[in-house]
C-alpha angles and dihedrals in degrees: 000000000000127000124190114219124189091351098277101045122079135180117207124164089216094057123068091343092293097305116147107266140176109273114261091007133088091229117120120223087230089061094056093044089051092053091048091047091050088059100261116150124232088247091056094048090049090052091053092045105034092176091065126086130213089254090060090060091047089051090054090055092046090050093052091048091052091052089053089052091076131086115241129192119200118207121196117229119203 
Protein backbone atom coordinates (compact mmCIF):
# COMPACT_ATOMS: atom_id res chain seq x y z
CA UNK A 1 0.00 0.00 0.00
CA UNK A 2 1.41 3.37 -0.99
CA UNK A 3 0.81 6.60 0.87
CA UNK A 4 1.75 10.04 -0.40
CA UNK A 5 3.17 12.40 2.16
CA UNK A 6 3.97 16.04 1.52
CA UNK A 7 3.19 15.63 -2.19
CA UNK A 8 6.63 14.35 -3.24
CA UNK A 9 7.31 11.75 -0.55
CA UNK A 10 5.77 8.30 -0.59
CA UNK A 11 5.88 5.23 1.61
CA UNK A 12 5.31 1.95 -0.17
CA UNK A 13 6.18 -1.38 1.43
CA UNK A 14 7.17 -2.70 -2.03
CA UNK A 15 9.72 0.06 -2.68
CA UNK A 16 12.94 0.34 -0.67
CA UNK A 17 11.50 -1.97 2.01
CA UNK A 18 8.92 0.64 2.98
CA UNK A 19 11.37 3.46 3.65
CA UNK A 20 10.07 6.93 2.81
CA UNK A 21 11.24 7.78 -0.69
CA UNK A 22 10.89 10.44 -3.32
CA UNK A 23 7.78 9.77 -5.37
CA UNK A 24 8.54 8.03 -8.66
CA UNK A 25 12.21 7.56 -7.79
CA UNK A 26 14.10 4.87 -5.92
CA UNK A 27 15.83 7.42 -3.71
CA UNK A 28 15.24 7.26 0.03
CA UNK A 29 14.57 10.41 2.03
CA UNK A 30 17.26 9.15 4.41
CA UNK A 31 19.84 9.20 1.60
CA UNK A 32 19.16 12.85 0.81
CA UNK A 33 19.21 13.81 4.50
CA UNK A 34 22.53 12.00 4.97
CA UNK A 35 24.05 13.90 2.04
CA UNK A 36 22.83 17.20 3.48
CA UNK A 37 24.10 16.37 6.97
CA UNK A 38 27.50 15.52 5.48
CA UNK A 39 27.69 19.04 4.08
CA UNK A 40 26.70 18.34 0.47
CA UNK A 41 24.95 21.24 -1.24
CA UNK A 42 21.66 20.94 -3.10
CA UNK A 43 23.58 21.58 -6.30
CA UNK A 44 25.95 18.67 -5.60
CA UNK A 45 23.06 16.32 -4.79
CA UNK A 46 21.21 17.29 -7.96
CA UNK A 47 24.38 16.62 -9.95
CA UNK A 48 24.63 13.11 -8.43
CA UNK A 49 20.90 12.46 -8.92
CA UNK A 50 19.96 14.29 -12.14
CA UNK A 51 16.38 12.95 -12.07
CA UNK A 52 15.69 14.88 -8.85
CA UNK A 53 14.45 18.44 -8.60
CA UNK A 54 15.23 21.06 -5.97
CA UNK A 55 11.67 20.63 -4.65
CA UNK A 56 12.41 16.95 -3.91
CA UNK A 57 15.20 17.96 -1.54
CA UNK A 58 12.96 20.55 0.10
CA UNK A 59 10.27 17.88 0.54
CA UNK A 60 12.80 15.60 2.30
CA UNK A 61 13.61 18.36 4.77
CA UNK A 62 9.94 19.11 5.31
CA UNK A 63 9.25 15.41 5.89
CA UNK A 64 12.01 15.19 8.51
CA UNK A 65 10.70 18.32 10.18
CA UNK A 66 7.19 16.84 10.36
CA UNK A 67 8.60 13.70 12.02
CA UNK A 68 10.31 15.82 14.67
CA UNK A 69 7.02 17.61 15.37
CA UNK A 70 5.80 14.57 17.31
CA UNK A 71 6.16 13.59 20.95
CA UNK A 72 8.09 10.41 21.58
CA UNK A 73 8.39 8.35 24.75
CA UNK A 74 11.21 5.87 25.15
CA UNK A 75 10.75 2.93 27.46
CA UNK A 76 13.65 0.89 28.68
CA UNK A 77 13.27 -2.84 28.38
CA UNK A 78 15.42 -5.04 30.56
